[in-house]
C-alpha positions as CSV (number, residue, x, y, z in Angstrom):
1,M,105.6,55.8,-99.9
2,T,105.6,59.4,-99.0
3,T,107.7,62.1,-100.7
4,R,109.8,62.4,-97.7
5,E,110.4,58.6,-97.5
6,Q,111.3,58.5,-101.2
7,E,113.9,61.4,-100.4
8,R,115.2,59.4,-97.5
9,I,115.6,56.2,-99.5
10,A,117.4,58.1,-102.2
11,A,119.7,59.7,-99.6
12,L,120.5,56.1,-98.2
13,H,121.2,54.8,-101.7
14,E,123.5,57.8,-102.5
15,Y,126.0,56.7,-99.8
16,G,126.2,53.3,-101.6
17,L,126.4,51.2,-98.3
18,L,123.6,48.6,-98.6
19,D,124.7,45.0,-99.4
20,L,128.6,46.0,-99.3
21,P,131.2,45.2,-96.8
22,A,131.3,47.5,-94.0
23,G,135.1,47.9,-93.7
24,D,137.6,47.8,-90.9
25,E,136.8,51.3,-89.6
26,L,133.1,50.9,-89.3
27,E,133.6,47.4,-87.7
28,A,135.8,48.9,-85.2
29,V,133.3,51.5,-84.3
30,V,130.7,49.0,-83.7
31,R,133.1,47.0,-81.2
32,V,133.8,50.2,-79.4
33,A,130.2,51.0,-79.1
34,A,129.6,47.7,-77.3
35,L,132.7,48.2,-75.0
36,V,131.3,51.7,-74.2
37,A,127.9,50.5,-73.3
38,G,129.3,47.7,-71.3
39,V,127.1,45.1,-73.4
40,P,128.0,42.1,-75.5
41,N,126.4,43.1,-78.7
42,A,126.3,46.0,-81.0
43,T,125.2,46.4,-84.6
44,L,125.2,49.1,-87.4
45,N,121.6,49.0,-88.8
46,L,120.6,50.5,-92.2
47,I,117.0,50.6,-92.9
48,D,115.4,50.7,-96.5
49,E,111.9,50.7,-97.5
50,N,111.4,47.0,-96.6
51,R,114.4,45.8,-94.7
52,Q,116.7,46.2,-91.7
53,C,120.4,45.6,-93.0
54,Q,122.9,44.8,-90.3
55,L,125.9,46.2,-92.1
56,T,128.2,44.9,-89.4
57,S,127.6,43.5,-85.9
58,F,129.5,42.5,-82.8
59,G,128.7,39.6,-80.7
60,F,126.2,37.9,-82.7
61,E,125.9,37.1,-86.3
62,G,124.0,39.9,-88.0
63,G,121.9,39.8,-91.2
64,I,118.9,41.0,-92.9
65,S,115.4,41.2,-91.4
66,A,112.1,42.6,-92.3
67,R,111.7,46.4,-91.4
68,A,108.4,45.4,-89.8
69,D,110.5,43.4,-87.1
70,S,113.0,46.1,-86.5
71,M,113.5,47.6,-83.3
72,C,115.4,50.5,-84.4
73,A,112.9,51.3,-87.2
74,V,110.4,52.2,-84.7
75,H,111.9,55.4,-83.5
76,F,114.9,56.1,-85.8
77,E,113.4,58.9,-87.8
78,E,112.7,61.1,-84.8
79,G,116.3,61.6,-84.6
80,E,116.6,61.1,-80.7
81,F,118.6,58.8,-78.7
82,I,116.7,55.9,-77.5
83,H,117.3,53.6,-74.1
84,R,115.1,51.1,-72.7
85,A,116.6,49.4,-69.5
86,D,114.2,46.5,-70.0
87,A,112.6,46.4,-73.6
88,R,109.9,43.9,-72.1
89,A,108.4,47.0,-70.1
90,D,108.0,49.1,-73.3
91,P,104.5,48.5,-74.7
92,I,105.8,48.6,-78.4
93,F,109.0,46.7,-77.9
94,K,107.7,44.0,-75.9
95,I,105.9,42.2,-78.8
96,N,108.9,42.7,-81.0
97,P,110.4,39.3,-82.4
98,W,113.9,40.6,-81.2
99,V,112.3,40.6,-77.6
100,T,109.9,37.8,-77.6
101,G,112.5,35.2,-78.4
102,A,111.6,34.7,-82.2
103,L,114.7,36.7,-83.3
104,G,116.4,37.4,-80.0
105,Y,116.0,38.1,-76.3
106,V,116.8,41.8,-76.2
107,R,116.5,43.7,-72.7
108,N,119.0,46.4,-72.2
109,Y,118.6,48.3,-75.5
110,A,120.0,51.6,-76.9
111,S,120.0,53.2,-80.3
112,V,121.7,56.2,-81.7
113,P,119.9,57.4,-84.7
114,L,122.3,58.2,-87.8
115,I,120.9,61.6,-89.3
116,T,122.5,63.0,-92.3
117,P,123.4,66.8,-92.4
118,R,120.3,67.1,-94.7
119,G,118.1,65.5,-92.0
120,Y,117.5,62.1,-93.6
121,A,117.6,59.3,-91.1
122,L,119.7,56.2,-92.5
123,G,119.4,53.8,-89.7
124,S,121.1,53.5,-86.2
125,L,124.1,52.4,-84.1
126,C,122.5,49.9,-81.7
127,V,123.9,48.3,-78.7
128,F,121.9,45.6,-76.6
129,D,122.1,42.9,-73.9
130,D,120.0,40.0,-73.0
131,K,119.9,41.4,-69.4
132,P,118.3,44.5,-68.2
133,G,120.7,47.3,-67.5
134,E,121.3,51.0,-67.1
135,L,123.6,53.5,-69.0
136,T,125.2,56.5,-67.5
137,D,125.1,60.0,-68.8
138,D,128.7,59.6,-69.9
139,Q,128.1,56.3,-71.7
140,V,125.1,57.9,-73.5
141,A,127.3,60.9,-74.6
142,R,129.9,58.5,-75.9
143,L,127.6,56.5,-77.9
144,K,126.2,59.8,-79.5
145,D,129.9,60.6,-80.3
146,L,130.4,57.2,-82.0
147,G,127.3,57.9,-84.1
148,L,128.8,61.0,-85.5
149,V,132.0,59.1,-86.2
150,V,129.8,56.7,-88.2
151,L,128.3,59.4,-90.0
152,A,131.7,60.9,-91.0
153,L,132.8,57.6,-92.2
154,F,129.7,57.3,-94.4
155,E,130.4,60.6,-95.7
156,R,134.0,60.2,-96.5
157,R,133.1,56.9,-98.3
158,R,130.6,58.8,-100.3
159,Q,133.0,61.5,-101.1
160,A,135.7,59.2,-102.1
161,R,133.3,57.7,-104.6
162,V,132.2,61.0,-105.8
163,N,135.9,62.0,-106.1
164,G,136.4,59.0,-108.1
165,D,133.7,59.6,-110.5
166,L,135.0,63.2,-110.9
167,A,138.4,61.9,-111.5
168,A,137.2,59.6,-114.3
169,E,135.2,62.2,-115.8
170,L,138.0,64.9,-115.6
171,G,140.1,62.2,-117.5
172,A,137.8,61.9,-120.1
173,K,137.4,65.5,-120.5
174,N,141.2,66.0,-120.7
175,S,141.3,63.4,-123.3
176,Q,138.6,65.4,-125.2
177,L,140.3,68.6,-124.9
178,E,143.7,67.1,-126.2
179,R,141.8,65.9,-129.2
180,A,140.1,69.3,-129.6
181,Q,143.4,71.1,-129.4
182,A,144.9,68.7,-132.0
183,D,141.9,69.8,-134.1
184,R,142.3,73.3,-133.5
185,A,144.8,74.2,-136.1
186,A,142.9,72.5,-138.8
187,T,139.7,74.2,-137.6
188,I,141.2,77.6,-137.7
189,A,142.4,77.1,-141.4
190,E,138.9,75.8,-142.3
191,L,137.3,78.8,-140.7
192,R,139.6,81.3,-142.7
193,R,138.7,79.5,-145.9
194,S,134.9,79.3,-145.0
195,N,134.9,83.1,-144.1
196,S,136.1,83.8,-147.6
197,E,133.8,81.7,-149.2
198,L,131.0,83.3,-147.0
199,E,132.0,86.6,-148.5
200,Q,131.6,85.2,-152.0
201,F,128.3,83.7,-150.9
202,A,126.9,86.9,-149.8
203,A,127.5,88.4,-153.4
204,V,126.0,85.4,-154.9
205,V,122.9,85.7,-152.5
206,S,122.5,89.5,-153.2
207,H,122.3,88.7,-157.0
208,D,121.3,85.1,-157.7
209,L,118.6,85.0,-154.9
210,A,117.3,88.4,-154.4
211,A,117.0,89.2,-158.1
212,P,114.7,86.1,-159.0
213,L,112.6,86.9,-155.8
214,S,112.0,90.3,-157.2
215,V,110.8,88.6,-160.5
216,V,108.7,86.2,-158.7
217,N,107.1,89.0,-156.6
218,G,106.3,90.9,-159.9
219,Y,104.5,88.0,-161.4
220,L,102.5,87.6,-158.3
221,E,101.4,91.2,-158.6
222,V,100.4,90.6,-162.2
223,L,98.4,87.6,-161.1
224,G,96.8,89.5,-158.3
225,E,95.5,91.9,-160.8
226,N,94.2,89.3,-163.3
227,Y,92.4,87.2,-160.7
228,A,91.2,89.9,-158.5
229,A,87.6,88.7,-158.6
230,D,88.6,85.2,-157.7
231,S,88.8,85.4,-153.7
232,Q,90.4,81.9,-153.4
233,A,93.1,82.9,-156.0
234,V,93.6,86.3,-154.1
235,H,94.2,84.3,-150.8
236,F,96.6,82.0,-152.4
237,I,98.4,84.8,-154.1
238,G,98.6,86.9,-151.0
239,A,100.2,84.0,-149.1
240,A,102.9,83.4,-151.7
241,G,103.5,87.2,-151.5
242,R,104.1,87.2,-148.0
243,A,106.2,84.1,-148.2
244,V,108.5,86.0,-150.8
245,G,108.4,89.0,-148.6
246,R,109.7,87.1,-145.7
247,M,112.3,85.2,-147.7
248,S,113.6,88.6,-149.2
249,A,113.8,89.8,-145.4
250,L,115.8,86.9,-144.4
251,I,118.3,87.2,-147.3
252,T,118.8,90.9,-146.3
253,A,119.2,90.0,-142.6
254,L,121.9,87.3,-143.7
255,L,123.7,89.8,-145.8
256,S,123.9,92.3,-143.0
257,Y,125.2,89.6,-140.6
258,A,127.8,88.6,-143.2
259,R,128.8,92.2,-143.8
260,A,128.9,92.9,-140.2
261,G,131.6,90.2,-139.6
262,H,133.5,90.4,-142.8
263,A,133.5,93.8,-144.3
264,P,136.4,96.1,-143.5
265,C,136.0,97.7,-140.1
266,R,137.0,101.5,-140.5
267,F,137.4,103.4,-137.1
268,E,136.8,107.1,-137.1
269,P,135.3,109.8,-134.8
270,A,131.6,109.6,-135.0
271,G,128.9,111.4,-132.7
272,L,126.7,108.8,-131.2
273,G,123.8,111.3,-131.3
274,E,124.1,111.6,-135.2
275,L,124.3,108.0,-135.6
276,V,121.0,107.5,-133.5
277,E,119.3,110.3,-135.5
278,L,120.4,108.4,-138.9
279,A,119.1,105.0,-137.5
280,L,115.6,106.7,-136.7
281,A,115.5,108.3,-140.3
282,D,116.1,104.5,-141.5
283,L,113.1,103.6,-139.3
284,A,111.0,106.7,-139.9
285,A,108.2,104.6,-141.5
286,R,107.8,102.7,-138.2
287,L,108.0,105.4,-135.6
288,A,104.1,106.3,-135.7
289,G,102.9,106.4,-132.0
290,A,106.4,105.8,-130.5
291,E,108.2,108.3,-128.0
292,I,111.8,108.5,-128.5
293,T,114.1,110.2,-125.9
294,I,117.7,110.7,-126.9
295,A,120.0,112.0,-124.1
296,D,121.4,115.4,-124.7
297,D,125.0,114.6,-123.8
298,L,125.8,111.5,-126.0
299,P,129.4,111.3,-126.8
300,E,131.8,111.2,-129.7
301,L,133.0,107.6,-130.3
302,T,135.7,106.1,-132.2
303,C,134.2,103.5,-134.1
304,D,133.1,102.2,-137.5
305,P,129.9,104.6,-138.3
306,T,128.3,102.3,-140.6
307,L,128.3,99.3,-138.2
308,I,127.3,101.1,-135.1
309,R,124.5,102.9,-137.1
310,Q,123.5,99.3,-138.2
311,L,123.4,98.2,-134.6
312,L,121.4,101.1,-133.4
313,Q,119.0,100.7,-136.1
314,N,118.5,96.8,-135.2
315,L,118.1,97.5,-131.5
316,I,115.6,100.4,-131.8
317,G,113.8,98.3,-134.5
318,N,113.5,95.6,-132.2
319,S,111.9,98.0,-129.5
320,L,109.4,99.1,-132.2
321,K,108.6,95.5,-133.3
322,Y,108.1,94.2,-129.8
323,R,106.1,97.1,-128.3
324,H,103.6,96.4,-125.6
325,P,100.0,96.4,-126.9
326,D,98.7,97.9,-123.6
327,R,100.8,101.0,-123.3
328,P,102.4,103.5,-125.8
329,C,105.9,102.8,-126.9
330,R,108.6,104.5,-125.1
331,I,112.3,104.1,-126.2
332,T,115.3,105.8,-124.4
333,V,118.9,106.1,-125.7
334,D,121.4,107.0,-123.2
335,A,125.4,106.6,-122.4
336,H,127.8,107.2,-119.8
337,H,131.6,106.9,-119.3
338,D,132.8,104.1,-117.2
339,G,136.7,103.8,-116.9
340,A,138.2,102.8,-120.1
341,E,134.9,102.4,-122.0
342,W,131.6,104.0,-122.9
343,V,128.4,102.2,-121.8
344,V,125.4,102.7,-124.2
345,S,121.9,101.6,-123.4
346,V,118.8,101.2,-125.4
347,A,115.7,100.9,-123.1
348,D,112.1,100.2,-124.1
349,N,108.7,99.4,-122.1
350,G,107.8,96.6,-124.5
351,L,107.1,93.0,-124.0
352,G,110.5,92.3,-122.6
353,I,112.7,89.2,-122.9
354,P,112.2,86.2,-120.4
355,A,115.4,86.2,-117.8
356,D,116.3,82.5,-119.1
357,Q,116.3,83.9,-122.8
358,R,118.4,86.9,-122.4
359,D,121.9,85.0,-123.4
360,R,120.4,83.1,-125.9
361,V,118.8,85.9,-128.0
362,F,122.3,86.8,-129.1
363,E,122.8,83.4,-130.8
364,M,122.1,82.9,-134.5
365,F,118.5,82.2,-135.5
366,T,117.3,82.3,-131.7
367,Q,113.6,83.7,-131.3
368,V,112.0,84.1,-127.9
369,D,108.6,83.2,-129.5
370,P,109.1,81.3,-132.6
371,S,105.5,81.0,-133.1
372,A,104.9,84.8,-133.3
373,R,107.2,84.8,-136.5
374,G,108.2,88.3,-135.6
375,G,111.6,88.1,-136.9
376,H,114.5,85.7,-138.1
377,G,116.5,85.6,-134.9
378,I,119.6,87.1,-136.8
379,G,119.3,90.9,-135.6
380,L,120.8,90.6,-132.2
381,S,123.2,88.2,-133.3
382,T,124.3,90.8,-135.9
383,C,124.6,93.3,-133.1
384,R,126.8,91.1,-130.9
385,R,129.1,90.5,-134.0
386,I,129.5,94.3,-134.6
387,I,130.3,94.8,-130.8
388,D,132.7,92.0,-130.9
389,R,134.7,93.5,-133.8
390,H,134.6,96.7,-131.7
391,G,136.1,95.1,-128.6
392,G,133.1,95.5,-126.3
393,R,130.4,93.6,-124.9
394,I,126.5,93.5,-125.3
395,T,123.9,92.3,-122.8
396,A,120.0,92.2,-122.4
397,G,118.3,93.0,-119.2
398,E,115.0,94.1,-117.9
399,T,113.7,97.7,-118.1
400,T,112.4,99.1,-114.6
401,G,108.6,98.7,-115.0
402,G,108.7,96.1,-117.8
403,G,110.4,96.0,-121.2
404,T,113.9,95.4,-122.5
405,T,117.1,97.3,-121.9
406,V,120.2,96.3,-124.2
407,V,123.6,97.6,-123.0
408,F,126.6,97.6,-125.1
409,T,130.1,98.9,-124.2
410,L,132.7,100.5,-126.6
411,P,136.4,101.2,-125.7
412,A,136.9,104.8,-125.1
413,A,140.1,104.6,-127.2
414,V,140.3,102.1,-130.2
415,R,143.2,101.1,-131.9
416,V,142.4,101.8,-135.5
417,A,142.7,98.6,-137.7
418,G,141.3,97.6,-141.1
419,R,140.3,94.2,-139.8
420,R,139.9,92.3,-136.6
C-alpha cells in the first residue's frame, strides 16, 4: 500500500462512517440523486483498502462487495465525474461483474467522486439503470451539487464527534481544575512552610556539606603528595578531586538559587555599567581571549544591586563557558528604554542554544547538552528567579551570525519593597 493510499484510508476512518447506519439525511440525498438522474437506482459507496461498502442505497438492496469488483473504485480517485450511457461499451466496465450479470446489469451509469477538502477520495455517489440512457448538463450539475451535500453531511458528523470528544475532555479538565483549586490553599500554605525550610536548608548546606567537602579535598591533596609516584593512584585521586570540585560548585549554585529567591530584595539606584564592571571583576580569571563590549550609555536602574550583579555574572559567565572553538569570544552588553521598562541584552557569538531549548534552559537543572557536563543547569534558573522578583521578563534568542542573546527587562520605576 502506498503512502498516499495509507493517508486516504486514514482520512476515511477519521469520518467514522464505515459499517455504521447512514442516517435519514444521507438516505434522503441518495433518493434525490436517483430522482435527479431519472434512474431507479442510487447508492452511496465508501471504498476502503479491500471493500466497497454501500453505506445506503435506493432501488436495490445494497451491501458489501470486493473493491476489485467495484465500478466506482476504477476512477473515483481521479476526482472527475464519470458517466457512461452504456457501460457495456466501455472496455474496462464491460467485464465488471456489476455489468456482466454476476452482481447486476448496469447500463446507464454515473458516479460523483467524494473528495475531502484535503484531497482524499472517500468513495462516490452513484446512480445507475439497467437500460442505456443519457444525462443532461443540468442533471450532471445537480448530481455534483448532491455530492457536495454528502461531503458536508460527512463533515458535520465528523465535527459532531470531535465536539463530543472535546466536550468530554473539557468536562474532565474542569473536574481536574476544581480539584486543583480545592488543593490550592493547602499548597500555598505548604509552599510558605517549605520556603522557610529552604532558607534553613541553605544555612545547613553552607556549613554541614561545604565544610566536610573542604576536609575531603584536603585529604585528597595529602594523598596526592604521598602517592605521586603511583600513576594509578594519581588517576584515582584526581578523579575524586574533580568530583569534590563539582559537588562544591553544585552546592554554591544551589545556595545562589536559594538566596536569589528568598533573601531580602533591597531596591536602590544603581548604575548598570558599574554592575557590569563588578561582574567582570568577579570573572577576571576567565576573561582571557574574550572581547567585551559595554555600551557607553547604560542607564541607572532601581534594582537590588547584589542580585543584578549576580545575574550579569551568570549570563557573562555562560558566554565565556560556551564560547565557540572556531572564533574569538565576543560579548556585548547593551540596554535601551522601551515604554515603562529597560530592556537589557547580553549577546555573544558562542555555541548558541537550539530554538526548541530556549524556553527550557530557564528551568531548574536543564542543560542543553548534559553529556558535555558544562554546568549544573541552575544558573539561568537563578537568573529567571532574580528577574521575577524585579517584575521583569527574561528570554533567550539567537545572535545574528550565531551565538546566544539573552534579553531581560526591568521596570523603569520599581515600588521599593523588602520582599516580593
